py3Dmol code that shows the C-alpha trace and the ligand (Angstrom):
import py3Dmol

protein = """\
ATOM      1  CA  UNK A   1      32.341 -24.138  -8.289  1.00  0.00           C
ATOM      2  CA  UNK A   2      32.728 -25.144 -12.003  1.00  0.00           C
ATOM      3  CA  UNK A   3      33.595 -22.370 -14.365  1.00  0.00           C
ATOM      4  CA  UNK A   4      30.597 -22.970 -16.642  1.00  0.00           C
ATOM      5  CA  UNK A   5      28.236 -22.855 -13.710  1.00  0.00           C
ATOM      6  CA  UNK A   6      29.757 -19.598 -12.537  1.00  0.00           C
ATOM      7  CA  UNK A   7      29.182 -18.012 -15.984  1.00  0.00           C
ATOM      8  CA  UNK A   8      25.638 -19.433 -16.149  1.00  0.00           C
ATOM      9  CA  UNK A   9      24.902 -18.026 -12.735  1.00  0.00           C
ATOM     10  CA  UNK A  10      25.888 -14.667 -14.030  1.00  0.00           C
ATOM     11  CA  UNK A  11      23.080 -14.875 -16.440  1.00  0.00           C
ATOM     12  CA  UNK A  12      25.384 -15.083 -19.522  1.00  0.00           C
ATOM     13  CA  UNK A  13      23.557 -17.889 -21.370  1.00  0.00           C
ATOM     14  CA  UNK A  14      22.640 -21.531 -21.267  1.00  0.00           C
ATOM     15  CA  UNK A  15      25.098 -24.121 -20.004  1.00  0.00           C
ATOM     16  CA  UNK A  16      25.606 -25.425 -23.555  1.00  0.00           C
ATOM     17  CA  UNK A  17      26.280 -21.971 -24.914  1.00  0.00           C
ATOM     18  CA  UNK A  18      28.637 -21.194 -22.224  1.00  0.00           C
ATOM     19  CA  UNK A  19      30.547 -24.460 -22.701  1.00  0.00           C
ATOM     20  CA  UNK A  20      31.107 -23.586 -26.380  1.00  0.00           C
ATOM     21  CA  UNK A  21      32.290 -20.045 -25.519  1.00  0.00           C
ATOM     22  CA  UNK A  22      34.734 -21.413 -23.023  1.00  0.00           C
ATOM     23  CA  UNK A  23      36.042 -23.900 -25.511  1.00  0.00           C
ATOM     24  CA  UNK A  24      36.289 -21.004 -28.093  1.00  0.00           C
ATOM     25  CA  UNK A  25      38.665 -19.236 -25.698  1.00  0.00           C
ATOM     26  CA  UNK A  26      36.387 -16.398 -24.672  1.00  0.00           C
ATOM     27  CA  UNK A  27      37.104 -16.808 -20.990  1.00  0.00           C
ATOM     28  CA  UNK A  28      40.142 -16.090 -18.811  1.00  0.00           C
ATOM     29  CA  UNK A  29      40.720 -16.838 -15.092  1.00  0.00           C
ATOM     30  CA  UNK A  30      43.253 -14.711 -13.516  1.00  0.00           C
ATOM     31  CA  UNK A  31      44.519 -13.635 -16.907  1.00  0.00           C
ATOM     32  CA  UNK A  32      44.940 -17.129 -18.288  1.00  0.00           C
ATOM     33  CA  UNK A  33      42.735 -18.490 -21.036  1.00  0.00           C
ATOM     34  CA  UNK A  34      40.860 -21.567 -19.670  1.00  0.00           C
ATOM     35  CA  UNK A  35      39.178 -23.942 -22.201  1.00  0.00           C
ATOM     36  CA  UNK A  36      37.820 -26.526 -19.855  1.00  0.00           C
ATOM     37  CA  UNK A  37      34.154 -25.792 -18.755  1.00  0.00           C
ATOM     38  CA  UNK A  38      34.532 -28.132 -15.803  1.00  0.00           C
ATOM     39  CA  UNK A  39      37.604 -26.280 -14.314  1.00  0.00           C
ATOM     40  CA  UNK A  40      36.985 -25.255 -10.742  1.00  0.00           C
ATOM     41  CA  UNK A  41      37.173 -21.624  -9.787  1.00  0.00           C
ATOM     42  CA  UNK A  42      36.999 -19.862  -6.400  1.00  0.00           C
ATOM     43  CA  UNK A  43      34.262 -17.319  -7.003  1.00  0.00           C
ATOM     44  CA  UNK A  44      35.416 -15.246  -4.001  1.00  0.00           C
ATOM     45  CA  UNK A  45      38.918 -14.613  -5.131  1.00  0.00           C
ATOM     46  CA  UNK A  46      39.421 -15.504  -8.880  1.00  0.00           C
ATOM     47  CA  UNK A  47      39.250 -12.817 -11.491  1.00  0.00           C
ATOM     48  CA  UNK A  48      37.020 -14.243 -14.261  1.00  0.00           C
ATOM     49  CA  UNK A  49      36.682 -12.385 -17.535  1.00  0.00           C
ATOM     50  CA  UNK A  50      34.189 -13.279 -20.313  1.00  0.00           C
ATOM     51  CA  UNK A  51      34.510 -11.488 -23.640  1.00  0.00           C
ATOM     52  CA  UNK A  52      36.867  -9.024 -21.886  1.00  0.00           C
ATOM     53  CA  UNK A  53      34.555  -8.120 -19.054  1.00  0.00           C
ATOM     54  CA  UNK A  54      35.016  -9.039 -15.392  1.00  0.00           C
ATOM     55  CA  UNK A  55      32.181 -10.920 -13.614  1.00  0.00           C
ATOM     56  CA  UNK A  56      31.473 -11.215  -9.922  1.00  0.00           C
ATOM     57  CA  UNK A  57      29.337 -14.011  -8.560  1.00  0.00           C
ATOM     58  CA  UNK A  58      25.981 -12.957  -7.101  1.00  0.00           C
ATOM     59  CA  UNK A  59      24.548 -14.985  -4.333  1.00  0.00           C
ATOM     60  CA  UNK A  60      21.046 -14.410  -5.572  1.00  0.00           C
ATOM     61  CA  UNK A  61      19.459 -12.911  -8.734  1.00  0.00           C
ATOM     62  CA  UNK A  62      16.301 -10.866  -9.107  1.00  0.00           C
ATOM     63  CA  UNK A  63      14.521 -10.374 -12.451  1.00  0.00           C
ATOM     64  CA  UNK A  64      11.427  -8.330 -13.195  1.00  0.00           C
ATOM     65  CA  UNK A  65       9.276  -9.998 -15.914  1.00  0.00           C
ATOM     66  CA  UNK A  66       6.345  -8.433 -17.745  1.00  0.00           C
ATOM     67  CA  UNK A  67       4.098 -11.578 -17.721  1.00  0.00           C
ATOM     68  CA  UNK A  68       2.052 -11.859 -20.828  1.00  0.00           C
ATOM     69  CA  UNK A  69      -1.283 -13.657 -20.922  1.00  0.00           C
ATOM     70  CA  UNK A  70      -1.082 -17.326 -21.950  1.00  0.00           C
ATOM     71  CA  UNK A  71       1.790 -18.503 -19.715  1.00  0.00           C
ATOM     72  CA  UNK A  72       1.407 -20.126 -16.384  1.00  0.00           C
ATOM     73  CA  UNK A  73       3.224 -19.000 -13.158  1.00  0.00           C
ATOM     74  CA  UNK A  74       5.024 -22.219 -12.573  1.00  0.00           C
ATOM     75  CA  UNK A  75       8.620 -23.401 -12.808  1.00  0.00           C
ATOM     76  CA  UNK A  76       7.626 -26.192 -15.158  1.00  0.00           C
ATOM     77  CA  UNK A  77       4.535 -27.615 -16.736  1.00  0.00           C
ATOM     78  CA  UNK A  78       4.026 -30.575 -18.993  1.00  0.00           C
ATOM     79  CA  UNK A  79       1.539 -28.821 -21.327  1.00  0.00           C
ATOM     80  CA  UNK A  80       1.724 -25.094 -20.880  1.00  0.00           C
ATOM     81  CA  UNK A  81       4.422 -22.462 -21.345  1.00  0.00           C
ATOM     82  CA  UNK A  82       5.708 -21.145 -18.078  1.00  0.00           C
ATOM     83  CA  UNK A  83       7.136 -17.851 -16.984  1.00  0.00           C
ATOM     84  CA  UNK A  84      10.450 -19.587 -16.568  1.00  0.00           C
ATOM     85  CA  UNK A  85      10.393 -20.644 -20.249  1.00  0.00           C
ATOM     86  CA  UNK A  86      10.444 -16.952 -20.927  1.00  0.00           C
ATOM     87  CA  UNK A  87      13.847 -16.690 -19.093  1.00  0.00           C
ATOM     88  CA  UNK A  88      15.360 -19.657 -20.844  1.00  0.00           C
ATOM     89  CA  UNK A  89      18.380 -17.583 -21.944  1.00  0.00           C
ATOM     90  CA  UNK A  90      19.342 -17.037 -18.343  1.00  0.00           C
ATOM     91  CA  UNK A  91      21.317 -20.052 -17.503  1.00  0.00           C
ATOM     92  CA  UNK A  92      20.969 -19.765 -13.707  1.00  0.00           C
ATOM     93  CA  UNK A  93      19.314 -22.757 -11.994  1.00  0.00           C
ATOM     94  CA  UNK A  94      16.852 -22.607  -9.083  1.00  0.00           C
ATOM     95  CA  UNK A  95      14.772 -19.696 -10.297  1.00  0.00           C
ATOM     96  CA  UNK A  96      11.099 -19.452  -9.448  1.00  0.00           C
ATOM     97  CA  UNK A  97       8.238 -16.890  -9.653  1.00  0.00           C
ATOM     98  CA  UNK A  98       7.399 -15.076  -6.456  1.00  0.00           C
ATOM     99  CA  UNK A  99       3.734 -15.756  -6.070  1.00  0.00           C
ATOM    100  CA  UNK A 100       1.203 -16.667  -8.736  1.00  0.00           C
ATOM    101  CA  UNK A 101      -0.751 -14.866 -11.443  1.00  0.00           C
ATOM    102  CA  UNK A 102      -3.492 -16.565 -13.397  1.00  0.00           C
ATOM    103  CA  UNK A 103      -2.703 -17.615 -16.920  1.00  0.00           C
ATOM    104  CA  UNK A 104      -4.759 -14.845 -18.387  1.00  0.00           C
ATOM    105  CA  UNK A 105      -3.297 -12.154 -15.974  1.00  0.00           C
ATOM    106  CA  UNK A 106      -0.569  -9.944 -17.159  1.00  0.00           C
ATOM    107  CA  UNK A 107       2.000  -7.733 -15.433  1.00  0.00           C
ATOM    108  CA  UNK A 108       4.625  -7.612 -12.755  1.00  0.00           C
ATOM    109  CA  UNK A 109       6.232 -10.894 -11.851  1.00  0.00           C
ATOM    110  CA  UNK A 110       9.381 -11.079  -9.674  1.00  0.00           C
ATOM    111  CA  UNK A 111      11.632 -14.091 -10.448  1.00  0.00           C
ATOM    112  CA  UNK A 112      14.383 -15.047  -8.153  1.00  0.00           C
ATOM    113  CA  UNK A 113      16.242 -17.808  -6.503  1.00  0.00           C
ATOM    114  CA  UNK A 114      16.124 -16.108  -3.084  1.00  0.00           C
ATOM    115  CA  UNK A 115      13.776 -18.232  -1.114  1.00  0.00           C
ATOM    116  CA  UNK A 116      13.905 -16.148   2.109  1.00  0.00           C
ATOM    117  CA  UNK A 117      12.994 -12.923   0.261  1.00  0.00           C
ATOM    118  CA  UNK A 118      10.072 -14.593  -1.530  1.00  0.00           C
ATOM    119  CA  UNK A 119       8.881 -16.163   1.704  1.00  0.00           C
ATOM    120  CA  UNK A 120       8.817 -12.651   3.345  1.00  0.00           C
ATOM    121  CA  UNK A 121       7.077 -11.055   0.413  1.00  0.00           C
ATOM    122  CA  UNK A 122       4.367 -13.702   0.316  1.00  0.00           C
ATOM    123  CA  UNK A 123       3.890 -14.061   4.076  1.00  0.00           C
ATOM    124  CA  UNK A 124       0.151 -13.511   4.850  1.00  0.00           C
ATOM    125  CA  UNK A 125       1.309 -11.673   8.068  1.00  0.00           C
ATOM    126  CA  UNK A 126       3.193  -8.915   6.109  1.00  0.00           C
ATOM    127  CA  UNK A 127       0.071  -7.741   4.203  1.00  0.00           C
ATOM    128  CA  UNK A 128       2.266  -6.661   1.258  1.00  0.00           C
ATOM    129  CA  UNK A 129       0.281  -4.550  -1.165  1.00  0.00           C
ATOM    130  CA  UNK A 130      -0.589  -5.792  -4.583  1.00  0.00           C
ATOM    131  CA  UNK A 131      -1.962  -3.244  -6.995  1.00  0.00           C
ATOM    132  CA  UNK A 132      -3.939  -4.504 -10.127  1.00  0.00           C
ATOM    133  CA  UNK A 133      -5.376  -2.667 -13.125  1.00  0.00           C
ATOM    134  CA  UNK A 134      -8.817  -4.217 -13.692  1.00  0.00           C
ATOM    135  CA  UNK A 135     -11.187  -3.871 -16.533  1.00  0.00           C
ATOM    136  CA  UNK A 136     -14.703  -4.751 -15.586  1.00  0.00           C
ATOM    137  CA  UNK A 137     -17.601  -6.286 -17.518  1.00  0.00           C
ATOM    138  CA  UNK A 138     -19.759  -3.262 -16.366  1.00  0.00           C
ATOM    139  CA  UNK A 139     -19.065   0.112 -14.697  1.00  0.00           C
ATOM    140  CA  UNK A 140     -18.399  -0.159 -10.990  1.00  0.00           C
ATOM    141  CA  UNK A 141     -21.323   1.122  -8.884  1.00  0.00           C
ATOM    142  CA  UNK A 142     -20.779   3.185  -5.676  1.00  0.00           C
ATOM    143  CA  UNK A 143     -22.228   0.289  -3.717  1.00  0.00           C
ATOM    144  CA  UNK A 144     -19.750  -2.175  -5.248  1.00  0.00           C
ATOM    145  CA  UNK A 145     -16.944   0.238  -4.552  1.00  0.00           C
ATOM    146  CA  UNK A 146     -17.959   0.519  -0.919  1.00  0.00           C
ATOM    147  CA  UNK A 147     -18.191  -3.256  -0.611  1.00  0.00           C
ATOM    148  CA  UNK A 148     -14.643  -3.715  -1.986  1.00  0.00           C
ATOM    149  CA  UNK A 149     -13.394  -1.031   0.318  1.00  0.00           C
ATOM    150  CA  UNK A 150     -15.000  -2.591   3.377  1.00  0.00           C
ATOM    151  CA  UNK A 151     -14.264  -6.290   2.652  1.00  0.00           C
ATOM    152  CA  UNK A 152     -16.363  -8.893   0.773  1.00  0.00           C
ATOM    153  CA  UNK A 153     -17.321 -12.498   1.398  1.00  0.00           C
ATOM    154  CA  UNK A 154     -15.522 -14.690  -1.139  1.00  0.00           C
ATOM    155  CA  UNK A 155     -16.322 -17.902   0.651  1.00  0.00           C
ATOM    156  CA  UNK A 156     -13.314 -17.837   3.067  1.00  0.00           C
ATOM    157  CA  UNK A 157     -13.406 -17.934   6.773  1.00  0.00           C
ATOM    158  CA  UNK A 158     -13.297 -14.141   7.029  1.00  0.00           C
ATOM    159  CA  UNK A 159     -14.182 -11.254   4.747  1.00  0.00           C
ATOM    160  CA  UNK A 160     -11.330  -9.996   2.573  1.00  0.00           C
ATOM    161  CA  UNK A 161      -9.329  -7.250   4.101  1.00  0.00           C
ATOM    162  CA  UNK A 162     -10.324  -3.724   3.014  1.00  0.00           C
ATOM    163  CA  UNK A 163      -9.046  -2.955  -0.561  1.00  0.00           C
ATOM    164  CA  UNK A 164      -8.257   0.391  -2.101  1.00  0.00           C
ATOM    165  CA  UNK A 165     -10.203   1.311  -5.256  1.00  0.00           C
ATOM    166  CA  UNK A 166      -9.099   4.043  -7.657  1.00  0.00           C
ATOM    167  CA  UNK A 167     -11.400   4.670 -10.580  1.00  0.00           C
ATOM    168  CA  UNK A 168      -9.745   5.239 -13.981  1.00  0.00           C
ATOM    169  CA  UNK A 169     -12.943   5.296 -16.119  1.00  0.00           C
ATOM    170  CA  UNK A 170     -16.399   3.815 -15.401  1.00  0.00           C
ATOM    171  CA  UNK A 171     -15.376   0.273 -16.163  1.00  0.00           C
ATOM    172  CA  UNK A 172     -11.600   0.470 -15.428  1.00  0.00           C
ATOM    173  CA  UNK A 173      -9.972   0.810 -12.068  1.00  0.00           C
ATOM    174  CA  UNK A 174      -7.022  -0.052  -9.909  1.00  0.00           C
ATOM    175  CA  UNK A 175      -7.567  -2.356  -6.936  1.00  0.00           C
ATOM    176  CA  UNK A 176      -4.975  -2.646  -4.129  1.00  0.00           C
ATOM    177  CA  UNK A 177      -5.258  -5.677  -1.976  1.00  0.00           C
ATOM    178  CA  UNK A 178      -3.039  -6.935   0.868  1.00  0.00           C
ATOM    179  CA  UNK A 179      -3.729 -10.593   0.610  1.00  0.00           C
ATOM    180  CA  UNK A 180      -3.124 -13.250  -2.015  1.00  0.00           C
ATOM    181  CA  UNK A 181      -5.957 -15.677  -2.041  1.00  0.00           C
ATOM    182  CA  UNK A 182      -6.470 -17.916  -5.100  1.00  0.00           C
ATOM    183  CA  UNK A 183      -8.104 -15.783  -7.948  1.00  0.00           C
ATOM    184  CA  UNK A 184      -8.750 -13.136  -5.212  1.00  0.00           C
ATOM    185  CA  UNK A 185      -9.430 -10.150  -7.386  1.00  0.00           C
ATOM    186  CA  UNK A 186     -11.707 -12.039  -9.764  1.00  0.00           C
ATOM    187  CA  UNK A 187     -13.612 -13.539  -6.783  1.00  0.00           C
ATOM    188  CA  UNK A 188     -13.969 -10.197  -5.089  1.00  0.00           C
ATOM    189  CA  UNK A 189     -15.469  -8.544  -8.187  1.00  0.00           C
ATOM    190  CA  UNK A 190     -17.757 -11.603  -8.746  1.00  0.00           C
ATOM    191  CA  UNK A 191     -18.892 -11.364  -5.089  1.00  0.00           C
ATOM    192  CA  UNK A 192     -20.006  -7.807  -5.567  1.00  0.00           C
ATOM    193  CA  UNK A 193     -21.922  -8.590  -8.713  1.00  0.00           C
ATOM    194  CA  UNK A 194     -19.407  -7.559 -11.448  1.00  0.00           C
ATOM    195  CA  UNK A 195     -16.748  -9.475 -13.410  1.00  0.00           C
ATOM    196  CA  UNK A 196     -13.068  -8.929 -14.325  1.00  0.00           C
ATOM    197  CA  UNK A 197     -12.469  -9.028 -18.051  1.00  0.00           C
ATOM    198  CA  UNK A 198      -8.808  -8.065 -17.956  1.00  0.00           C
ATOM    199  CA  UNK A 199      -6.305  -8.106 -15.094  1.00  0.00           C
ATOM    200  CA  UNK A 200      -2.755  -6.681 -14.892  1.00  0.00           C
ATOM    201  CA  UNK A 201      -0.543  -6.471 -11.722  1.00  0.00           C
ATOM    202  CA  UNK A 202       1.158  -3.099 -11.602  1.00  0.00           C
ATOM    203  CA  UNK A 203       2.868  -3.205  -8.196  1.00  0.00           C
ATOM    204  CA  UNK A 204       4.065  -5.575  -5.412  1.00  0.00           C
ATOM    205  CA  UNK A 205       4.956  -3.607  -2.223  1.00  0.00           C
ATOM    206  CA  UNK A 206       7.159  -0.693  -3.379  1.00  0.00           C
ATOM    207  CA  UNK A 207       8.123  -2.406  -6.656  1.00  0.00           C
ATOM    208  CA  UNK A 208       6.435  -1.067  -9.757  1.00  0.00           C
ATOM    209  CA  UNK A 209       6.192  -2.708 -13.148  1.00  0.00           C
ATOM    210  CA  UNK A 210       8.643  -0.843 -15.424  1.00  0.00           C
ATOM    211  CA  UNK A 211       6.265   0.742 -18.065  1.00  0.00           C
ATOM    212  CA  UNK A 212       9.116   0.468 -20.584  1.00  0.00           C
ATOM    213  CA  UNK A 213       9.258  -3.327 -20.218  1.00  0.00           C
ATOM    214  CA  UNK A 214       7.399  -4.988 -23.158  1.00  0.00           C
ATOM    215  CA  UNK A 215       5.078  -7.891 -22.549  1.00  0.00           C
ATOM    216  CA  UNK A 216       7.179 -11.085 -22.349  1.00  0.00           C
ATOM    217  CA  UNK A 217      10.380  -9.095 -21.627  1.00  0.00           C
ATOM    218  CA  UNK A 218      12.477  -9.260 -18.456  1.00  0.00           C
ATOM    219  CA  UNK A 219      15.379  -7.576 -16.920  1.00  0.00           C
ATOM    220  CA  UNK A 220      17.415  -7.677 -13.687  1.00  0.00           C
ATOM    221  CA  UNK A 221      16.241  -5.482 -10.916  1.00  0.00           C
ATOM    222  CA  UNK A 222      18.369  -2.367 -10.352  1.00  0.00           C
ATOM    223  CA  UNK A 223      19.953  -1.903  -6.936  1.00  0.00           C
ATOM    224  CA  UNK A 224      17.435   0.821  -6.223  1.00  0.00           C
ATOM    225  CA  UNK A 225      14.553  -1.537  -7.011  1.00  0.00           C
ATOM    226  CA  UNK A 226      16.055  -4.303  -4.876  1.00  0.00           C
ATOM    227  CA  UNK A 227      16.300  -1.848  -2.038  1.00  0.00           C
ATOM    228  CA  UNK A 228      12.635  -0.966  -2.505  1.00  0.00           C
ATOM    229  CA  UNK A 229      11.679  -4.617  -2.229  1.00  0.00           C
ATOM    230  CA  UNK A 230      13.777  -4.985   0.935  1.00  0.00           C
ATOM    231  CA  UNK A 231      12.190  -1.860   2.399  1.00  0.00           C
ATOM    232  CA  UNK A 232       8.755  -3.402   1.708  1.00  0.00           C
ATOM    233  CA  UNK A 233       9.650  -6.360   3.856  1.00  0.00           C
ATOM    234  CA  UNK A 234      11.005  -4.244   6.750  1.00  0.00           C
ATOM    235  CA  UNK A 235       7.757  -2.437   7.160  1.00  0.00           C
TER     236      UNK A 235
END
"""
ligand_1 = """\
8
URA
N -6.314 -12.065 -8.496
C -6.803 -12.830 -9.492
O -7.977 -13.089 -9.539
N -5.994 -13.303 -10.395
C -4.675 -13.065 -10.411
O -3.917 -13.495 -11.312
C -4.099 -12.257 -9.390
C -5.024 -11.705 -8.357
"""
view = py3Dmol.view(width=600, height=400)
view.addModel(protein, "pdb")
view.setStyle({"model": 0}, {"cartoon": {"style": "trace"}})
view.addModel(ligand_1, "xyz")
view.setStyle({"model": 1}, {"stick": {}})
view.zoomTo()
view.show()
């Protein structure tokens, strides 16, 4: 592959930044400075150093993003800012968000270029848990809680699968669901006679949103987190 693509894939910057850095002599291949961005390298065997650090090529990359409200979960959009616009400094091509959150929903979003992993995580048959913090228009009543826990009619063929409710305060709770229907949490609360006024995803499967990650910030998953995601899919 081209040297500039290799370095972009490593998440070291946009293609144009990387090209400048290569021309400025910041990159060596097998110990020799290379100033041509288009030079081909063998990512399996060549020793590629950027600013004195060796980089290996990763087949796939995995980022955790703390999605803020106001951006859409798409790869591109003509009018709206997308979650991928927040990762603009990552030069890697082919990234996409795993699943969707509404424009006004915040929280955990996994961004990757690993289609097989995304497919598994989103597969309806896998029933991967999604945990949300919900703030409600009015305190949840015991009847509403029981309905959510049993399954509610949101206008689909079947009732929703039983959800787990954990009360935080009267009008704040966490709701864990194992499906991913369009606007599912909002529709479930509406169906029981309440409304969601704020929604944040805290967890997907075994992967928790890092509480230290500020809104709009992102970072690569650690090896441990990636193993947790893989363990989710093996269940
Ligand atoms: N359920 C919703 O209603 N909205 C989301 O963004 C996610 C789950």
